[in-house]
C-alpha positions in Angstrom: -54.3 32.8 -29.5 -51.0 31.3 -30.6 -50.3 27.4 -30.0 -47.6 28.3 -27.8 -50.2 29.9 -25.3 -51.8 26.5 -25.0 -48.7 24.8 -24.3 -47.5 27.3 -21.6 -50.7 26.3 -20.0 -49.7 23.0 -19.5 -46.3 24.1 -17.7 -46.2 27.5 -16.9 -42.6 28.7 -16.8 -41.5 25.2 -17.4 -43.4 23.9 -14.1 -45.7 21.1 -14.9 -47.2 21.1 -11.4 -48.7 24.4 -11.6 -50.2 23.9 -15.2 -53.4 22.1 -16.3 -53.8 18.7 -17.9 -52.7 18.3 -21.6 -56.1 17.0 -22.5 -57.9 20.2 -21.1 -55.7 22.6 -23.0 -56.2 20.6 -26.2 -60.1 20.8 -25.7 -59.8 24.5 -25.1 -57.6 24.9 -28.3 -60.3 23.2 -30.2 -63.1 25.3 -28.6 -61.2 28.4 -29.1 -60.9 27.6 -32.9 -64.7 26.7 -33.2 -63.9 23.0 -33.9 -66.6 21.9 -31.0 -69.5 23.6 -29.4 -69.7 24.2 -25.5 -71.6 21.1 -24.6 -68.9 19.0 -26.2 -65.9 21.3 -25.0 -67.2 20.9 -21.7 -67.4 17.0 -21.6 -63.7 17.2 -23.2 -62.0 19.5 -20.8 -63.8 18.0 -17.8 -62.8 14.2 -18.6 -59.3 14.3 -17.3 -60.7 15.4 -13.8 -63.6 13.1 -13.6 -61.5 9.9 -14.8 -58.7 10.6 -12.0 -58.1 9.3 -8.6 -58.9 12.3 -6.7 -60.9 14.5 -8.8 -61.2 17.3 -6.3 -57.4 17.6 -6.0 -57.1 18.9 -9.6 -60.1 21.4 -9.9 -58.1 24.2 -9.1 -55.6 23.7 -12.4 -58.8 23.4 -14.4 -60.0 27.0 -13.0 -56.9 28.5 -13.2 -56.6 27.5 -17.0 -60.2 29.1 -17.7 -59.5 32.0 -15.6 -56.3 32.9 -17.6 -58.6 32.3 -20.9 -61.0 35.0 -19.6 -58.6 37.4 -19.0 -55.9 36.7 -22.0 -58.3 35.7 -24.7 -59.3 38.2 -27.3 -62.7 40.3 -25.9 -64.5 38.7 -28.8 -64.1 35.4 -27.3 -65.5 36.3 -23.5 -69.1 35.5 -24.2 -67.8 32.0 -25.7 -66.0 31.3 -22.5 -69.1 32.1 -20.4 -71.0 29.6 -22.4 -68.4 27.1 -21.9 -68.4 27.7 -17.9 -72.2 27.3 -18.0 -72.1 24.1 -20.1 -69.5 22.8 -17.5 -71.8 23.7 -14.1 -74.7 21.9 -15.8 -72.7 18.7 -16.6 -74.2 15.5 -14.9 -72.1 15.1 -11.8 -69.7 12.0 -11.6 -69.9 9.0 -9.1 -67.4 9.6 -6.6 -67.8 6.6 -4.5 -64.4 5.5 -3.0 -62.7 8.7 -4.7 -63.6 11.4 -2.0 -60.9 13.0 -0.2 -60.3 15.9 1.6 -60.1 18.1 -1.4 -63.3 16.9 -2.8 -65.8 19.8 -2.7 -67.6 19.8 0.8 -71.2 19.2 -1.0 -69.9 16.5 -2.8 -70.5 18.2 -6.2 -67.8 18.5 -8.6 -69.3 21.1 -11.5 -72.7 22.3 -9.7 -71.9 26.2 -9.1 -68.1 25.6 -10.0 -66.8 24.9 -6.5 -63.8 26.9 -5.8 -64.0 29.1 -8.8 -65.0 32.3 -7.5 -62.6 32.1 -4.6 -59.8 31.6 -7.2 -60.8 34.6 -9.1 -61.2 36.8 -6.0 -57.9 35.8 -5.1 -56.1 36.8 -8.2 -58.3 39.5 -9.5 -59.7 41.4 -6.5 -56.7 43.0 -5.3 -57.6 46.0 -2.8 -54.2 47.6 -3.4 -54.5 48.4 -7.0 -54.9 52.1 -6.5 -51.6 52.2 -4.9 -49.8 50.3 -7.5 -51.4 52.4 -10.3 -49.7 55.6 -8.7 -46.3 54.1 -9.5 -47.1 53.0 -12.8 -45.7 54.5 -16.2 -48.3 55.5 -18.6 -47.8 52.5 -21.0 -48.4 50.4 -17.8 -51.4 52.2 -16.8 -53.2 51.8 -20.2 -52.6 48.0 -19.7 -53.9 48.2 -16.1 -57.0 50.1 -17.4 -57.9 47.7 -19.8 -57.5 44.9 -17.5 -59.5 46.7 -14.8 -62.6 47.3 -16.9 -62.1 43.9 -18.5 -62.7 42.2 -15.1 -65.4 44.4 -14.4 -67.2 43.3 -17.7 -66.5 39.4 -16.7 -67.8 39.8 -13.5 -70.7 41.5 -14.6 -71.4 38.4 -17.3 -70.6 36.0 -14.6 -73.2 37.2 -12.2 -75.8 37.3 -15.1 -75.1 33.8 -16.0 -75.2 33.0 -12.7 -71.8 31.2 -12.8 -69.1 30.5 -9.9 -70.6 32.1 -7.2 -69.7 35.4 -8.4 -71.9 37.9 -6.1 -73.9 41.0 -7.1 -72.4 42.8 -4.3 -69.0 43.3 -6.4 -71.0 45.3 -9.1 -72.5 47.3 -6.1 -69.3 47.7 -4.7 -67.5 48.9 -8.2 -70.3 51.5 -9.0 -70.1 52.9 -5.5 -66.4 53.5 -5.7 -67.0 55.2 -8.8 -69.9 57.3 -8.1 -69.6 57.9 -4.4 -65.8 58.7 -4.0 -64.5 62.2 -4.7 -61.3 60.7 -5.5 -62.2 57.9 -7.6 -59.7 57.0 -10.6 -62.4 58.1 -13.2 -60.6 56.7 -16.5 -60.6 53.5 -14.6 -63.7 53.3 -12.2 -66.0 54.8 -14.4 -66.0 52.7 -17.6 -65.9 49.7 -15.0 -69.0 51.0 -13.4 -70.6 51.5 -16.7 -69.5 47.8 -18.0 -71.4 46.4 -14.9 -74.5 48.9 -15.5 -74.7 47.8 -19.3 -74.3 44.1 -18.7 -76.4 43.6 -15.0 -78.2 46.7 -14.9 -81.5 44.9 -14.6 -80.3 43.0 -11.6 -78.8 45.9 -9.9 -82.1 48.0 -10.3 -83.8 44.8 -9.1 -81.8 45.3 -6.0 -82.8 49.1 -5.4 -86.2 48.2 -5.8 -86.3 45.2 -3.2 -84.0 47.1 -0.6 -81.2 44.6 -1.1 -78.5 44.8 2.0 -75.3 44.7 0.4 -71.8 44.8 2.6 -70.1 46.6 -0.3 -72.3 49.7 0.5 -71.3 50.0 4.1 -68.0 51.4 3.5 -67.9 55.0 4.2 -67.8 57.0 0.8 -67.6 61.0 1.0 -70.4 61.4 -2.0 -72.8 58.6 -1.0 -75.4 57.3 1.5 -73.4 55.7 4.4 -76.3 52.6 4.6 -75.8 49.0 3.8 -79.2 49.0 1.7 -79.3 49.3 -1.9 -82.6 52.1 -2.5 -83.9 53.7 -5.1 -82.9 57.0 -3.9 -79.2 55.8 -4.3 -80.0 54.3 -7.5 -81.2 58.2 -8.3 -78.1 59.6 -7.1 -76.0 57.4 -9.0 -78.1 58.6 -12.3 -77.5 62.4 -11.4 -73.6 61.4 -10.9 -73.3 60.0 -14.3 -75.4 62.8 -15.8 -73.2 65.3 -14.0 -70.1 63.3 -15.6 -72.2 63.4 -19.0 -72.5 67.1 -18.7 -68.4 67.3 -18.6 -68.4 65.6 -21.7 -71.0 67.4 -23.4 -69.1 70.5 -23.0 -66.4 69.2 -25.3 -69.1 68.1 -27.6 -70.1 71.9 -27.9 -66.6 72.7 -28.5 -66.5 70.1 -31.7 -65.5 71.8 -35.0 -64.7 70.4 -38.3 -61.3 69.6 -38.1 -60.4 67.1 -40.5 -57.9 68.0 -43.3 -59.8 68.6 -46.8 -57.9 65.8 -48.6 -59.3 63.6 -45.9 -62.6 65.0 -46.1 -62.9 64.4 -49.8 -61.8 60.7 -49.4 -64.3 60.3 -46.9 -67.6 61.9 -48.8 -66.8 58.7 -51.1 -67.1 56.3 -48.5 -70.5 55.1 -46.8 -70.7 54.4 -43.2 -73.3 52.6 -41.1 -72.5 54.5 -38.2 -71.1 57.6 -37.3 -69.9 58.4 -33.4 -68.9 62.0 -32.3 -66.4 61.9 -29.4 -64.3 59.6 -27.7 -65.4 60.3 -24.0 -67.0 57.0 -22.2 -69.8 56.8 -23.9 -68.8 57.2 -27.6 -66.5 54.4 -26.9 -68.6 52.3 -24.9 -71.4 52.9 -27.9 -68.9 52.1 -30.5 -67.8 48.9 -28.6 -71.1 47.4 -28.0 -72.6 48.1 -31.5 -69.5 46.2 -32.9 -70.1 43.3 -30.5 -74.0 43.0 -32.3 -72.9 44.1 -36.1 -69.0 43.2 -36.2 -69.0 43.8 -39.9 -70.6 47.1 -39.7 -68.6 50.3 -41.1 -68.2 52.4 -38.2 -66.5 56.0 -38.0 -65.7 57.8 -34.8 -64.9 61.5 -34.9 -62.7 63.2 -32.2 -61.9 66.6 -32.3 -59.2 66.3 -29.8 -55.7 64.7 -30.1 -56.2 62.5 -27.3 -59.4 59.9 -26.5 -60.8 59.8 -23.2 -63.1 63.1 -23.3 -63.6 64.1 -19.9 -60.8 61.6 -18.6 -58.2 62.6 -21.0 -54.9 64.3 -20.2 -56.4 67.7 -21.0 -59.0 67.3 -18.5 -59.4 65.6 -15.4 -56.8 62.5 -15.9 -53.2 63.7 -16.8 -52.2 60.4 -18.7 -53.1 60.6 -22.3 -54.6 58.1 -24.3 -53.1 58.3 -27.9 -55.7 58.4 -30.8 -54.7 55.5 -33.1 
């Protein structure tokens, strides 16, 4: 991120009242550039609030800064931001004697549970009208919206696993049920988002099925699912079968896969050594590549795709009419 990004956070659109404290922006910038570790960064970024006369009144500015960072920093920085948030919520609570106001969190804690963070995230990123907005967007905007939609799912799943900010597991059930229990699901948006939840928070989601967890997210009527507010193993099995059904559609594409690389390119590749080769750029191919590179960022990875667009089942030539151009 550029220096300008951090300066903009101090006075968004030139309005200082909407921005964070300069010391908060500087602490985050130092952390971004790995000049500090999470524990030190947590102390530095919260110092302006702890030293103010009305600490509770300024929490929202810090949460805005960190929410913007979660969505706008490079994806490789998201785990570090999660660590920073965890370090903040585990800070010792300051003495607020004589500094309590109506803005002070009701339980008196500034950091435990990150009071207000989850509500601010929901207000900004849990819009119910995104499908209507999507219908009016052009392909370029659609691609940007898709990326943001999937990224939000990943961040929310990571926050749930780390038990940060009061983000509920219900959001994961809502995301997956919308993707797999609706005939009108926006597949290129919702299935990758559901896959992120399952990949990151699968153990917790499955535990809910084992324990018969009740969830408001499952109450809503969906035409392919079970009309019950309880997560069950039967429902989990249905989700697995639905995902397998979608996978079979993608495998049909792979069966048509043939040698398509021009001879000069093929000869050049024969002299190269790759650690991993992934065939196909459908949901699972892209996910496999991404998560392998998360763990092994220096790996030499090759992805082969027979089509001229990526997306597999959800590309322009199949279910979705907006192509994702190959790089």
